[in-house]
C-alpha positions in Angstrom: 97.8 -32.7 -101.5 99.3 -32.4 -98.4 98.1 -28.6 -98.1 94.9 -29.1 -99.0 94.8 -31.6 -95.7 96.6 -28.9 -93.7 93.7 -26.6 -94.9 90.9 -28.8 -94.1 92.4 -29.1 -90.7 92.5 -25.8 -89.9 88.7 -24.8 -91.1 88.0 -27.8 -89.1 89.4 -26.7 -85.5 88.1 -23.3 -86.2 84.8 -24.8 -86.6 85.1 -26.6 -83.5 86.5 -23.6 -81.6 83.5 -21.7 -82.5 81.2 -24.1 -81.8 82.5 -24.4 -78.3 82.8 -20.6 -78.0 79.0 -20.4 -78.7 78.0 -23.6 -76.2 80.2 -21.5 -73.4 78.5 -18.2 -74.1 75.0 -20.2 -74.3 75.7 -22.0 -70.9 76.9 -18.6 -69.3 73.8 -16.9 -70.3 71.6 -19.7 -69.0 73.4 -19.9 -65.8 73.0 -15.7 -65.4 69.2 -16.1 -66.6 68.7 -18.7 -64.0 70.4 -16.8 -61.1 68.1 -13.9 -61.5 65.1 -15.7 -61.6 66.2 -17.7 -58.5 66.9 -14.1 -56.5 63.6 -13.1 -58.0 61.6 -15.9 -56.5 64.0 -15.3 -53.0 62.7 -11.9 -53.2 59.2 -12.5 -53.4 59.3 -15.6 -50.9 60.7 -13.0 -48.2 58.4 -10.4 -49.0 55.7 -12.3 -48.5 54.0 -12.1 -51.9 51.6 -14.8 -53.0 53.7 -17.6 -54.7 52.1 -19.2 -57.6 52.2 -23.1 -57.7 54.4 -24.9 -59.3 53.0 -26.2 -62.8 51.9 -29.7 -62.8 54.4 -32.2 -64.2 53.6 -35.7 -65.8 56.5 -38.0 -64.4 56.9 -41.2 -65.9 57.5 -43.5 -62.9 56.7 -46.7 -64.6 60.2 -48.2 -64.0 60.3 -47.0 -60.7 59.7 -49.4 -57.9 56.4 -48.9 -55.7 58.5 -47.5 -52.2 60.0 -45.0 -54.7 56.6 -43.8 -56.0 55.7 -43.5 -52.8 57.9 -41.5 -51.0 58.0 -39.5 -54.5 54.2 -38.9 -54.0 54.7 -38.2 -50.4 57.5 -35.6 -51.1 55.1 -33.8 -53.2 52.8 -33.2 -50.4 55.2 -31.8 -48.0 55.7 -28.1 -47.9 58.9 -26.8 -47.4 60.2 -23.4 -45.8 61.4 -20.5 -47.8 65.3 -20.0 -47.8 66.5 -18.0 -44.8 69.4 -16.1 -46.9 71.1 -15.9 -50.4 74.9 -17.1 -49.9 77.1 -14.9 -52.2 81.0 -15.8 -52.8 82.5 -12.9 -54.8 85.9 -15.0 -55.5 83.6 -17.8 -56.8 82.9 -15.9 -60.2 
Protein backbone atom coordinates (compact mmCIF):
# COMPACT_ATOMS: atom_id res chain seq x y z
CA UNK A 1 0.00 0.00 0.00
CA UNK A 2 2.76 2.46 0.92
CA UNK A 3 4.61 1.58 -2.28
CA UNK A 4 1.53 2.50 -4.36
CA UNK A 5 1.36 5.90 -2.69
CA UNK A 6 5.05 6.52 -3.32
CA UNK A 7 4.72 5.44 -6.96
CA UNK A 8 1.66 7.69 -7.41
CA UNK A 9 3.58 10.60 -5.86
CA UNK A 10 6.52 10.04 -8.17
CA UNK A 11 4.31 10.00 -11.25
CA UNK A 12 2.44 13.09 -10.10
CA UNK A 13 5.70 14.98 -9.55
CA UNK A 14 7.03 13.87 -12.95
CA UNK A 15 3.80 15.13 -14.54
CA UNK A 16 4.07 18.46 -12.75
CA UNK A 17 7.71 18.76 -13.79
CA UNK A 18 6.85 18.10 -17.43
CA UNK A 19 4.02 20.63 -17.31
CA UNK A 20 6.37 23.25 -15.85
CA UNK A 21 8.98 22.52 -18.52
CA UNK A 22 6.33 22.98 -21.22
CA UNK A 23 5.16 26.24 -19.64
CA UNK A 24 8.74 27.55 -19.47
CA UNK A 25 9.36 26.57 -23.11
CA UNK A 26 6.15 28.28 -24.16
CA UNK A 27 7.06 31.46 -22.30
CA UNK A 28 10.54 31.56 -23.86
CA UNK A 29 9.09 30.94 -27.32
CA UNK A 30 6.48 33.67 -26.82
CA UNK A 31 9.18 36.10 -25.68
CA UNK A 32 11.42 35.35 -28.66
CA UNK A 33 8.58 35.77 -31.15
CA UNK A 34 7.61 39.06 -29.52
CA UNK A 35 11.20 40.28 -29.52
CA UNK A 36 11.63 39.57 -33.21
CA UNK A 37 8.31 41.21 -34.08
CA UNK A 38 9.24 44.33 -32.12
CA UNK A 39 12.65 44.57 -33.78
CA UNK A 40 10.97 44.21 -37.18
CA UNK A 41 8.52 47.02 -36.32
CA UNK A 42 11.42 49.18 -35.14
CA UNK A 43 13.32 48.65 -38.39
CA UNK A 44 10.21 49.48 -40.43
CA UNK A 45 9.65 52.67 -38.46
CA UNK A 46 13.29 53.67 -38.87
CA UNK A 47 13.33 53.05 -42.59
CA UNK A 48 10.27 55.26 -43.02
CA UNK A 49 8.08 52.44 -44.26
CA UNK A 50 4.39 53.11 -43.97
CA UNK A 51 3.10 51.70 -40.74
CA UNK A 52 -0.36 50.31 -40.61
CA UNK A 53 -2.77 51.68 -38.08
CA UNK A 54 -3.24 49.49 -35.03
CA UNK A 55 -6.39 47.39 -35.15
CA UNK A 56 -9.43 48.96 -33.54
CA UNK A 57 -10.17 47.38 -30.18
CA UNK A 58 -13.35 47.48 -28.21
CA UNK A 59 -12.49 48.43 -24.65
CA UNK A 60 -14.94 47.86 -21.83
CA UNK A 61 -14.81 51.14 -19.94
CA UNK A 62 -18.13 50.72 -18.14
CA UNK A 63 -16.44 50.52 -14.74
CA UNK A 64 -14.07 53.44 -15.36
CA UNK A 65 -14.58 56.94 -14.01
CA UNK A 66 -15.50 59.66 -16.52
CA UNK A 67 -12.12 61.31 -15.97
CA UNK A 68 -10.31 58.06 -16.81
CA UNK A 69 -12.44 57.50 -19.95
CA UNK A 70 -11.65 61.01 -21.18
CA UNK A 71 -7.94 60.56 -20.48
CA UNK A 72 -7.93 57.24 -22.34
CA UNK A 73 -9.68 58.67 -25.39
CA UNK A 74 -7.33 61.65 -25.40
CA UNK A 75 -4.32 59.32 -25.34
CA UNK A 76 -5.65 57.55 -28.45
CA UNK A 77 -5.60 60.84 -30.36
CA UNK A 78 -1.94 61.56 -29.58
CA UNK A 79 0.88 60.62 -31.90
CA UNK A 80 4.02 59.35 -30.25
CA UNK A 81 7.44 59.55 -31.91
CA UNK A 82 9.20 56.41 -33.03
CA UNK A 83 11.82 55.01 -30.66
CA UNK A 84 15.36 56.28 -31.18
CA UNK A 85 17.26 53.04 -30.65
CA UNK A 86 17.18 49.48 -29.40
CA UNK A 87 18.92 48.75 -26.12
CA UNK A 88 20.70 45.41 -26.08
CA UNK A 89 22.20 44.05 -22.89
CA UNK A 90 24.18 40.88 -23.68
CA UNK A 91 24.54 39.72 -20.06
CA UNK A 92 20.77 39.89 -19.47
CA UNK A 93 20.01 36.83 -21.57
